[in-house]
KEKE-752757 format. One record per residue (C-alpha): residue number from 1; x, y, z negated. Coordinates in nm, 2 decimals, always signed. Last residue first. Example, Ala and Ser with C-alpha at 12.3 -4.5 7.8 and 13.67 -1.06 7.14 Angstrom:
<lozas>
<loza 2 <+1.37 -0.11 -0.71>>
<loza 1 <+1.23 -0.45 -0.78>>
</lozas>
This chain:
<lozas>
<loza 468 <+14.23 -6.41 +0.07>>
<loza 467 <+14.02 -6.72 +0.00>>
<loza 466 <+14.28 -6.98 +0.07>>
<loza 465 <+14.57 -6.78 -0.08>>
<loza 464 <+14.42 -6.65 -0.40>>
<loza 463 <+14.24 -6.99 -0.40>>
<loza 462 <+14.58 -7.13 -0.50>>
<loza 461 <+14.50 -6.99 -0.85>>
<loza 460 <+14.27 -7.28 -0.93>>
<loza 459 <+14.10 -7.22 -1.26>>
<loza 458 <+14.17 -6.85 -1.24>>
<loza 457 <+14.04 -6.84 -0.89>>
<loza 456 <+13.72 -7.03 -0.98>>
<loza 455 <+13.65 -6.80 -1.27>>
<loza 454 <+13.68 -6.49 -1.05>>
<loza 453 <+13.45 -6.65 -0.79>>
<loza 452 <+13.19 -6.75 -1.05>>
<loza 451 <+13.19 -6.39 -1.19>>
<loza 450 <+13.13 -6.24 -0.84>>
<loza 449 <+12.87 -6.51 -0.75>>
<loza 448 <+12.68 -6.45 -1.07>>
<loza 447 <+12.66 -6.08 -1.01>>
<loza 446 <+12.53 -6.13 -0.66>>
<loza 445 <+12.27 -6.38 -0.77>>
<loza 444 <+12.16 -6.17 -1.07>>
<loza 443 <+12.10 -5.87 -0.85>>
<loza 442 <+12.34 -5.57 -0.83>>
<loza 441 <+12.18 -5.24 -0.73>>
<loza 440 <+11.95 -5.14 -1.01>>
<loza 439 <+12.09 -5.43 -1.23>>
<loza 438 <+12.41 -5.24 -1.30>>
<loza 437 <+12.67 -5.50 -1.39>>
<loza 436 <+12.83 -5.65 -1.69>>
<loza 435 <+13.07 -5.94 -1.63>>
<loza 434 <+13.20 -6.14 -1.93>>
<loza 433 <+13.49 -6.38 -1.91>>
<loza 432 <+13.58 -6.64 -2.17>>
<loza 431 <+13.93 -6.80 -2.20>>
<loza 430 <+14.08 -7.14 -2.21>>
<loza 429 <+14.44 -7.28 -2.21>>
<loza 428 <+14.40 -7.66 -2.24>>
<loza 427 <+14.44 -7.92 -2.50>>
<loza 426 <+14.31 -8.25 -2.36>>
<loza 425 <+13.98 -8.44 -2.37>>
<loza 424 <+13.99 -8.69 -2.08>>
<loza 423 <+13.78 -8.72 -1.76>>
<loza 422 <+14.02 -8.53 -1.54>>
<loza 421 <+14.02 -8.24 -1.79>>
<loza 420 <+13.76 -8.21 -2.07>>
<loza 419 <+13.88 -7.93 -2.29>>
<loza 418 <+14.01 -7.90 -2.64>>
<loza 417 <+14.13 -7.54 -2.70>>
<loza 416 <+14.45 -7.34 -2.67>>
<loza 415 <+14.35 -6.98 -2.65>>
<loza 414 <+14.34 -6.70 -2.40>>
<loza 413 <+14.16 -6.40 -2.56>>
<loza 412 <+13.87 -6.25 -2.37>>
<loza 411 <+13.85 -6.07 -2.05>>
<loza 410 <+13.57 -5.82 -1.99>>
<loza 409 <+13.48 -5.74 -1.63>>
<loza 408 <+13.30 -5.41 -1.54>>
<loza 407 <+13.05 -5.36 -1.26>>
<loza 406 <+12.84 -5.09 -1.09>>
<loza 405 <+13.05 -4.78 -1.13>>
<loza 404 <+12.95 -4.41 -1.16>>
<loza 403 <+12.98 -4.40 -1.53>>
<loza 402 <+13.21 -4.68 -1.67>>
<loza 401 <+12.98 -4.97 -1.74>>
<loza 400 <+12.93 -5.09 -2.10>>
<loza 399 <+13.11 -5.41 -2.19>>
<loza 398 <+12.94 -5.70 -2.36>>
<loza 397 <+13.23 -5.87 -2.54>>
<loza 396 <+13.48 -6.15 -2.52>>
<loza 395 <+13.67 -6.41 -2.74>>
<loza 394 <+13.84 -6.16 -2.97>>
<loza 393 <+14.21 -6.16 -3.05>>
<loza 392 <+14.27 -5.78 -2.99>>
<loza 391 <+14.45 -5.85 -2.66>>
<loza 390 <+14.15 -6.04 -2.55>>
<loza 389 <+13.95 -5.72 -2.51>>
<loza 388 <+14.10 -5.68 -2.17>>
<loza 387 <+13.87 -5.43 -2.00>>
<loza 386 <+13.86 -5.45 -1.62>>
<loza 385 <+13.68 -5.18 -1.41>>
<loza 384 <+13.50 -5.12 -1.08>>
<loza 383 <+13.47 -4.82 -0.85>>
<loza 382 <+13.70 -4.56 -1.01>>
<loza 381 <+13.69 -4.21 -0.85>>
<loza 380 <+13.85 -4.01 -1.13>>
<loza 379 <+14.07 -4.13 -1.41>>
<loza 378 <+14.40 -4.07 -1.23>>
<loza 377 <+14.28 -3.73 -1.13>>
<loza 376 <+14.23 -3.64 -1.49>>
<loza 375 <+14.61 -3.70 -1.55>>
<loza 374 <+14.74 -3.98 -1.78>>
<loza 373 <+15.03 -3.84 -1.98>>
<loza 372 <+14.93 -3.98 -2.32>>
<loza 371 <+15.25 -4.18 -2.34>>
<loza 370 <+15.05 -4.50 -2.38>>
<loza 369 <+14.84 -4.41 -2.07>>
<loza 368 <+15.15 -4.35 -1.86>>
<loza 367 <+15.30 -4.68 -1.97>>
<loza 366 <+14.98 -4.87 -1.88>>
<loza 365 <+14.93 -4.71 -1.54>>
<loza 364 <+15.30 -4.75 -1.44>>
<loza 363 <+15.29 -5.12 -1.53>>
<loza 362 <+14.96 -5.18 -1.35>>
<loza 361 <+15.09 -5.00 -1.03>>
<loza 360 <+15.41 -5.21 -1.04>>
<loza 359 <+15.21 -5.53 -1.07>>
<loza 358 <+14.98 -5.43 -0.79>>
<loza 357 <+15.27 -5.35 -0.56>>
<loza 356 <+15.43 -5.69 -0.65>>
<loza 355 <+15.09 -5.87 -0.57>>
<loza 354 <+15.04 -5.68 -0.25>>
<loza 353 <+14.82 -5.37 -0.25>>
<loza 352 <+14.54 -5.29 -0.01>>
<loza 351 <+14.25 -5.38 -0.25>>
<loza 350 <+14.41 -5.15 -0.52>>
<loza 349 <+14.32 -4.85 -0.31>>
<loza 348 <+14.38 -4.62 -0.61>>
<loza 347 <+14.47 -4.79 -0.94>>
<loza 346 <+14.24 -4.65 -1.20>>
<loza 345 <+14.26 -4.47 -1.53>>
<loza 344 <+14.00 -4.57 -1.79>>
<loza 343 <+14.06 -4.40 -2.13>>
<loza 342 <+13.97 -4.51 -2.48>>
<loza 341 <+14.08 -4.29 -2.77>>
<loza 340 <+14.35 -4.03 -2.84>>
<loza 339 <+14.60 -4.29 -2.98>>
<loza 338 <+14.54 -4.49 -2.66>>
<loza 337 <+14.32 -4.80 -2.58>>
<loza 336 <+14.33 -4.86 -2.20>>
<loza 335 <+14.05 -4.97 -1.98>>
<loza 334 <+14.19 -5.06 -1.64>>
<loza 333 <+14.00 -4.92 -1.34>>
<loza 332 <+14.04 -5.06 -0.99>>
<loza 331 <+13.99 -4.81 -0.71>>
<loza 330 <+13.85 -5.05 -0.45>>
<loza 329 <+13.78 -4.93 -0.10>>
<loza 328 <+13.48 -4.97 +0.14>>
<loza 327 <+13.25 -4.83 -0.13>>
<loza 326 <+12.87 -4.89 -0.08>>
<loza 325 <+12.67 -4.59 -0.19>>
<loza 324 <+12.31 -4.69 -0.28>>
<loza 323 <+12.08 -4.40 -0.22>>
<loza 322 <+11.81 -4.21 -0.40>>
<loza 321 <+11.97 -3.88 -0.32>>
<loza 320 <+11.99 -3.75 -0.67>>
<loza 319 <+12.01 -4.10 -0.83>>
<loza 318 <+12.31 -4.21 -0.63>>
<loza 317 <+12.38 -4.56 -0.75>>
<loza 316 <+12.73 -4.69 -0.68>>
<loza 315 <+12.88 -4.98 -0.49>>
<loza 314 <+13.15 -5.25 -0.51>>
<loza 313 <+12.91 -5.53 -0.58>>
<loza 312 <+12.80 -5.53 -0.22>>
<loza 311 <+13.15 -5.65 -0.11>>
<loza 310 <+13.11 -6.01 -0.23>>
<loza 309 <+13.40 -6.20 -0.08>>
<loza 308 <+13.62 -5.89 -0.09>>
<loza 307 <+13.50 -5.82 -0.44>>
<loza 306 <+13.60 -6.18 -0.55>>
<loza 305 <+13.94 -6.12 -0.40>>
<loza 304 <+13.98 -5.80 -0.60>>
<loza 303 <+13.86 -5.97 -0.91>>
<loza 302 <+14.12 -6.25 -0.87>>
<loza 301 <+14.40 -5.99 -0.81>>
<loza 300 <+14.30 -5.82 -1.14>>
<loza 299 <+14.29 -6.15 -1.32>>
<loza 298 <+14.64 -6.24 -1.18>>
<loza 297 <+14.78 -5.92 -1.31>>
<loza 296 <+14.60 -5.94 -1.64>>
<loza 295 <+14.77 -6.28 -1.70>>
<loza 294 <+15.11 -6.11 -1.72>>
<loza 293 <+15.40 -6.01 -1.48>>
<loza 292 <+15.57 -5.68 -1.55>>
<loza 291 <+15.78 -5.55 -1.26>>
<loza 290 <+16.16 -5.53 -1.22>>
<loza 289 <+16.19 -5.87 -1.05>>
<loza 288 <+15.87 -5.99 -0.89>>
<loza 287 <+16.04 -6.09 -0.56>>
<loza 286 <+16.31 -6.27 -0.76>>
<loza 285 <+16.05 -6.51 -0.90>>
<loza 284 <+16.12 -6.62 -1.26>>
<loza 283 <+15.83 -6.42 -1.40>>
<loza 282 <+15.62 -6.56 -1.11>>
<loza 281 <+15.67 -6.91 -1.24>>
<loza 280 <+15.54 -6.83 -1.59>>
<loza 279 <+15.24 -6.64 -1.45>>
<loza 278 <+15.16 -6.94 -1.23>>
<loza 277 <+15.17 -7.17 -1.53>>
<loza 276 <+14.93 -6.94 -1.71>>
<loza 275 <+14.70 -6.95 -1.41>>
<loza 274 <+14.71 -7.33 -1.41>>
<loza 273 <+14.60 -7.34 -1.77>>
<loza 272 <+14.31 -7.10 -1.71>>
<loza 271 <+14.03 -7.33 -1.80>>
<loza 270 <+13.71 -7.12 -1.79>>
<loza 269 <+13.43 -7.00 -2.01>>
<loza 268 <+13.16 -6.80 -1.82>>
<loza 267 <+12.95 -6.51 -1.93>>
<loza 266 <+12.68 -6.28 -1.78>>
<loza 265 <+12.59 -5.92 -1.88>>
<loza 264 <+12.30 -5.72 -1.74>>
<loza 263 <+12.29 -5.35 -1.79>>
<loza 262 <+12.01 -5.12 -1.68>>
<loza 261 <+12.20 -4.80 -1.58>>
<loza 260 <+12.08 -4.48 -1.74>>
<loza 259 <+12.06 -4.54 -2.12>>
<loza 258 <+12.39 -4.73 -2.15>>
<loza 257 <+12.57 -4.51 -1.90>>
<loza 256 <+12.48 -4.17 -2.05>>
<loza 255 <+12.54 -4.29 -2.40>>
<loza 254 <+12.88 -4.43 -2.30>>
<loza 253 <+12.98 -4.13 -2.10>>
<loza 252 <+12.88 -3.88 -2.37>>
<loza 251 <+13.05 -4.07 -2.65>>
<loza 250 <+13.37 -4.12 -2.45>>
<loza 249 <+13.38 -3.75 -2.35>>
<loza 248 <+13.35 -3.65 -2.72>>
<loza 247 <+13.62 -3.89 -2.82>>
<loza 246 <+13.85 -3.76 -2.54>>
<loza 245 <+13.83 -3.40 -2.67>>
<loza 244 <+13.60 -3.33 -2.96>>
<loza 243 <+13.40 -3.49 -3.24>>
<loza 242 <+13.52 -3.33 -3.56>>
<loza 241 <+13.62 -3.59 -3.83>>
<loza 240 <+13.43 -3.61 -4.16>>
<loza 239 <+13.58 -3.82 -4.44>>
<loza 238 <+13.37 -3.99 -4.70>>
<loza 237 <+13.41 -4.15 -5.04>>
<loza 236 <+13.70 -3.93 -5.15>>
<loza 235 <+13.93 -4.09 -5.41>>
<loza 234 <+14.24 -3.91 -5.28>>
<loza 233 <+14.14 -3.62 -5.06>>
<loza 232 <+14.15 -3.64 -4.68>>
<loza 231 <+14.08 -3.28 -4.57>>
<loza 230 <+13.75 -3.20 -4.40>>
<loza 229 <+13.80 -3.06 -4.05>>
<loza 228 <+13.77 -2.68 -4.04>>
<loza 227 <+13.49 -2.42 -4.03>>
<loza 226 <+13.62 -2.08 -4.12>>
<loza 225 <+13.61 -1.98 -4.49>>
<loza 224 <+13.31 -1.77 -4.60>>
<loza 223 <+13.32 -1.40 -4.67>>
<loza 222 <+13.13 -1.31 -4.99>>
<loza 221 <+13.44 -1.27 -5.20>>
<loza 220 <+13.39 -1.28 -5.58>>
<loza 219 <+13.26 -1.64 -5.55>>
<loza 218 <+13.59 -1.76 -5.42>>
<loza 217 <+13.80 -1.60 -5.70>>
<loza 216 <+13.57 -1.74 -5.97>>
<loza 215 <+13.56 -2.08 -5.79>>
<loza 214 <+13.94 -2.12 -5.84>>
<loza 213 <+13.95 -2.16 -6.21>>
<loza 212 <+13.86 -2.53 -6.20>>
<loza 211 <+14.12 -2.62 -5.93>>
<loza 210 <+14.02 -2.63 -5.56>>
<loza 209 <+14.09 -2.98 -5.42>>
<loza 208 <+14.44 -3.02 -5.27>>
<loza 207 <+14.47 -3.00 -4.89>>
<loza 206 <+14.59 -2.65 -4.90>>
<loza 205 <+14.86 -2.74 -5.15>>
<loza 204 <+14.97 -3.03 -4.94>>
<loza 203 <+15.01 -2.79 -4.64>>
<loza 202 <+15.20 -2.55 -4.85>>
<loza 201 <+15.43 -2.83 -4.98>>
<loza 200 <+15.50 -2.93 -4.63>>
<loza 199 <+15.63 -2.58 -4.56>>
<loza 198 <+15.48 -2.29 -4.37>>
<loza 197 <+15.74 -2.05 -4.24>>
<loza 196 <+15.70 -1.68 -4.35>>
<loza 195 <+16.07 -1.59 -4.31>>
<loza 194 <+16.18 -1.83 -4.58>>
<loza 193 <+15.91 -2.07 -4.69>>
<loza 192 <+15.60 -1.98 -4.90>>
<loza 191 <+15.34 -1.98 -4.62>>
<loza 190 <+14.97 -1.93 -4.69>>
<loza 189 <+14.76 -2.19 -4.51>>
<loza 188 <+14.44 -2.08 -4.33>>
<loza 187 <+14.60 -2.04 -3.98>>
<loza 186 <+14.75 -2.38 -4.03>>
<loza 185 <+14.41 -2.54 -4.01>>
<loza 184 <+14.42 -2.85 -4.23>>
<loza 183 <+14.27 -3.18 -4.11>>
<loza 182 <+14.52 -3.39 -4.30>>
<loza 181 <+14.67 -3.55 -3.99>>
<loza 180 <+14.67 -3.21 -3.82>>
<loza 179 <+14.85 -3.05 -4.11>>
<loza 178 <+15.11 -3.33 -4.12>>
<loza 177 <+15.17 -3.30 -3.75>>
<loza 176 <+15.22 -2.92 -3.78>>
<loza 175 <+15.47 -2.99 -4.07>>
<loza 174 <+15.66 -3.23 -3.86>>
<loza 173 <+15.67 -2.98 -3.57>>
<loza 172 <+15.81 -2.69 -3.78>>
<loza 171 <+15.57 -2.42 -3.89>>
<loza 170 <+15.51 -2.05 -3.82>>
<loza 169 <+15.14 -1.95 -3.81>>
<loza 168 <+15.01 -1.77 -3.51>>
<loza 167 <+14.81 -1.46 -3.59>>
<loza 166 <+15.04 -1.37 -3.88>>
<loza 165 <+14.92 -1.46 -4.23>>
<loza 164 <+14.71 -1.25 -4.47>>
<loza 163 <+14.84 -1.29 -4.82>>
<loza 162 <+14.60 -1.35 -5.11>>
<loza 161 <+14.81 -1.50 -5.38>>
<loza 160 <+15.02 -1.83 -5.39>>
<loza 159 <+14.78 -2.04 -5.59>>
<loza 158 <+14.68 -2.25 -5.29>>
<loza 157 <+14.32 -2.17 -5.36>>
<loza 156 <+14.39 -1.80 -5.40>>
<loza 155 <+14.58 -1.81 -5.07>>
<loza 154 <+14.28 -1.99 -4.91>>
<loza 153 <+14.06 -1.69 -5.01>>
<loza 152 <+14.31 -1.45 -4.85>>
<loza 151 <+14.33 -1.67 -4.54>>
<loza 150 <+13.95 -1.65 -4.52>>
<loza 149 <+13.97 -1.27 -4.51>>
<loza 148 <+14.20 -1.28 -4.22>>
<loza 147 <+14.02 -1.57 -4.05>>
<loza 146 <+13.69 -1.37 -4.07>>
<loza 145 <+13.81 -1.04 -3.93>>
<loza 144 <+14.04 -1.17 -3.65>>
<loza 143 <+13.77 -1.31 -3.42>>
<loza 142 <+13.92 -1.52 -3.15>>
<loza 141 <+14.13 -1.76 -3.36>>
<loza 140 <+13.86 -2.01 -3.42>>
<loza 139 <+13.61 -1.99 -3.15>>
<loza 138 <+13.25 -1.88 -3.17>>
<loza 137 <+13.01 -2.05 -2.93>>
<loza 136 <+12.97 -1.96 -2.57>>
<loza 135 <+12.63 -1.88 -2.43>>
<loza 134 <+12.74 -1.64 -2.15>>
<loza 133 <+12.89 -1.92 -1.94>>
<loza 132 <+12.55 -2.08 -1.90>>
<loza 131 <+12.44 -2.43 -1.85>>
<loza 130 <+12.79 -2.57 -1.93>>
<loza 129 <+12.94 -2.79 -1.66>>
<loza 128 <+12.90 -3.16 -1.61>>
<loza 127 <+13.07 -3.50 -1.68>>
<loza 126 <+13.39 -3.39 -1.84>>
<loza 125 <+13.23 -3.19 -2.11>>
<loza 124 <+12.94 -3.23 -2.35>>
<loza 123 <+12.92 -2.93 -2.57>>
<loza 122 <+12.88 -2.99 -2.95>>
<loza 121 <+12.81 -2.67 -3.14>>
<loza 120 <+13.10 -2.53 -3.34>>
<loza 119 <+12.97 -2.39 -3.66>>
<loza 118 <+12.86 -2.02 -3.65>>
<loza 117 <+13.11 -1.76 -3.76>>
<loza 116 <+13.01 -1.57 -4.08>>
<loza 115 <+12.88 -1.22 -4.02>>
<loza 114 <+13.11 -0.96 -4.16>>
<loza 113 <+13.00 -0.82 -4.50>>
<loza 112 <+13.19 -0.50 -4.51>>
<loza 111 <+13.46 -0.43 -4.25>>
<loza 110 <+13.80 -0.43 -4.41>>
<loza 109 <+13.92 -0.73 -4.21>>
<loza 108 <+13.84 -0.56 -3.88>>
<loza 107 <+14.09 -0.28 -3.97>>
<loza 106 <+14.38 -0.53 -3.99>>
<loza 105 <+14.41 -0.54 -3.61>>
<loza 104 <+14.78 -0.50 -3.53>>
<loza 103 <+14.86 -0.87 -3.58>>
<loza 102 <+14.83 -0.98 -3.21>>
<loza 101 <+15.04 -0.69 -3.10>>
<loza 100 <+14.87 -0.41 -2.91>>
<loza 99 <+15.02 -0.31 -2.58>>
<loza 98 <+15.13 +0.05 -2.61>>
<loza 97 <+15.44 -0.07 -2.80>>
<loza 96 <+15.60 -0.19 -2.49>>
<loza 95 <+15.89 +0.06 -2.48>>
<loza 94 <+16.08 +0.06 -2.16>>
<loza 93 <+16.20 -0.15 -1.87>>
<loza 92 <+16.38 -0.41 -2.08>>
<loza 91 <+16.14 -0.68 -1.99>>
<loza 90 <+15.95 -0.65 -1.67>>
<loza 89 <+15.73 -0.96 -1.65>>
<loza 88 <+15.62 -0.93 -2.01>>
<loza 87 <+15.41 -1.24 -2.06>>
<loza 86 <+15.07 -1.28 -2.23>>
<loza 85 <+14.94 -1.62 -2.33>>
<loza 84 <+14.60 -1.80 -2.37>>
<loza 83 <+14.36 -1.57 -2.17>>
<loza 82 <+14.02 -1.73 -2.14>>
<loza 81 <+13.91 -1.87 -1.81>>
<loza 80 <+13.84 -2.22 -1.92>>
<loza 79 <+13.71 -2.20 -2.28>>
<loza 78 <+13.96 -2.26 -2.56>>
<loza 77 <+13.96 -2.52 -2.84>>
<loza 76 <+14.22 -2.42 -3.10>>
<loza 75 <+14.45 -2.69 -3.25>>
<loza 74 <+14.77 -2.49 -3.18>>
<loza 73 <+14.73 -2.12 -3.23>>
<loza 72 <+14.56 -1.89 -2.97>>
<loza 71 <+14.66 -1.57 -2.80>>
<loza 70 <+15.03 -1.64 -2.78>>
<loza 69 <+15.19 -1.30 -2.72>>
<loza 68 <+15.49 -1.13 -2.54>>
<loza 67 <+15.66 -1.43 -2.38>>
<loza 66 <+15.94 -1.30 -2.16>>
<loza 65 <+15.92 -1.31 -1.78>>
<loza 64 <+15.88 -1.53 -1.47>>
<loza 63 <+15.55 -1.64 -1.31>>
<loza 62 <+15.31 -1.93 -1.26>>
<loza 61 <+15.32 -2.08 -1.61>>
<loza 60 <+15.32 -2.46 -1.63>>
<loza 59 <+15.04 -2.64 -1.83>>
<loza 58 <+15.10 -2.99 -1.96>>
<loza 57 <+14.79 -3.21 -1.96>>
<loza 56 <+14.64 -3.45 -2.23>>
<loza 55 <+14.34 -3.64 -2.09>>
<loza 54 <+13.97 -3.66 -2.01>>
<loza 53 <+13.78 -3.43 -2.25>>
<loza 52 <+14.07 -3.19 -2.22>>
<loza 51 <+14.39 -3.19 -2.43>>
<loza 50 <+14.64 -2.91 -2.38>>
<loza 49 <+15.02 -2.91 -2.37>>
<loza 48 <+15.20 -2.57 -2.36>>
<loza 47 <+15.46 -2.36 -2.18>>
<loza 46 <+15.57 -2.59 -1.90>>
<loza 45 <+15.80 -2.39 -1.67>>
<loza 44 <+15.68 -2.35 -1.31>>
<loza 43 <+15.79 -1.98 -1.27>>
<loza 42 <+16.04 -1.91 -1.55>>
<loza 41 <+16.00 -1.84 -1.92>>
<loza 40 <+16.22 -1.63 -2.16>>
<loza 39 <+16.13 -1.67 -2.52>>
<loza 38 <+16.04 -1.35 -2.72>>
<loza 37 <+15.71 -1.48 -2.85>>
<loza 36 <+15.73 -1.86 -2.88>>
<loza 35 <+15.74 -2.14 -2.63>>
<loza 34 <+15.65 -2.52 -2.62>>
<loza 33 <+15.31 -2.47 -2.77>>
<loza 32 <+15.13 -2.78 -2.87>>
<loza 31 <+14.78 -2.93 -2.87>>
<loza 30 <+14.58 -2.65 -2.73>>
<loza 29 <+14.22 -2.78 -2.69>>
<loza 28 <+14.05 -2.76 -2.36>>
<loza 27 <+13.72 -2.62 -2.23>>
<loza 26 <+13.48 -2.62 -1.93>>
<loza 25 <+13.57 -2.95 -1.75>>
<loza 24 <+13.36 -3.03 -1.45>>
<loza 23 <+13.65 -3.16 -1.24>>
<loza 22 <+13.98 -3.13 -1.42>>
<loza 21 <+14.25 -2.88 -1.51>>
<loza 20 <+14.03 -2.57 -1.49>>
<loza 19 <+14.29 -2.31 -1.59>>
<loza 18 <+14.32 -2.15 -1.94>>
<loza 17 <+14.43 -1.80 -1.84>>
<loza 16 <+14.78 -1.65 -1.81>>
<loza 15 <+14.81 -1.28 -1.86>>
<loza 14 <+15.06 -1.05 -1.70>>
<loza 13 <+15.22 -0.76 -1.88>>
<loza 12 <+15.42 -0.50 -1.68>>
<loza 11 <+15.12 -0.35 -1.52>>
<loza 10 <+14.94 -0.29 -1.86>>
<loza 9 <+15.26 -0.12 -1.98>>
<loza 8 <+15.26 +0.11 -1.69>>
<loza 7 <+14.89 +0.20 -1.73>>
<loza 6 <+14.92 +0.27 -2.10>>
<loza 5 <+15.22 +0.49 -2.04>>
<loza 4 <+15.04 +0.68 -1.77>>
<loza 3 <+14.76 +0.75 -2.02>>
<loza 2 <+14.41 +0.61 -2.03>>
<loza 1 <+14.17 +0.85 -2.20>>
</lozas>
């Protein structure tokens, strides 16, 4: 029976669910909590950082109150719509004991022979929704019975005794980073620090292989440990890394693109000495003060001019409607390598920007990507992409199209090479360009014209004026 006290407590606690932070995304991993139970929060305050298949995003809470409960620890993948935090919106208005605390469920741990949680099944996100919301896999941190018993097993492994930890382990940020690097789930580590805090030694102990006498304790308990990334052990011949987040999205997108769009790649080697001289001059131009000027800026502008001269290349294939969608705008994607993997944010309406505006947009895009703050919206709606593989010292590559786009330009390293210039062999700045395009809607003639135009502009940058 529901009592009045139960109802009043339910009314004073508000729950914040994992929101849909991007189109088509069905889950997100909690990277970091910025608040703890007992902390006061205000409307709009960022409470955690989550990573979707597209980017890392900070989540603000939409109401005031005091944090009562964090439902999931860091490192947990949570479905959209699941409650991640509970907040007391009327603190001090009475006893809140009617609302169960996250650790007040030890009975489940005593149930005989609980069923082992199934392994996390790969779900492709970011480019479609799950087939059914009722077929969700088991999540770490949702079922309390198995983690509790598993923590006891891990305690025996660590040599600290079988102690069941709190629902959210206490650890300082450096220790959390160490655990993440070693692939250790903090929920399975037994703390030895003061006040139940997990120390670096505890994490290292959890990552150490089980000693010879440990199998006896493990075999005596039929409950298996929860699935976790394999720890990096000295001398190990293999390391298994879970495929999730940005890496999972990259894999899905590249497989989908490679086996859907028939790729054609063409190459051209070009003398860019004059472009390099223009870059040096622009760095001294007062109109370009405060923005970063580099060869990529001129290459981006050259591609935009080539698209203006050959607008049919800026299109997309609509398989469902059997239509070619011609875009009258250019959202220029720039492939960026980040600690979380490859992302392709794009500059909206790049075709309308002046050279200083394009330089500023490029600078902001790169800095945001490096900080891991690129939003899903910044990666949506791209029409054509540039990937600068030359920064890694390679000559060029055969890039795979970004899904939904028809062309991608790869830029190789710019090197001093012998080149025939005005009838004589001279050292010149040379690079190789590669253009991959979707042969369903871009014929060889059109692709060749686009690549030739980009090369011609880089060879003679004055064409930026005459052709634009």
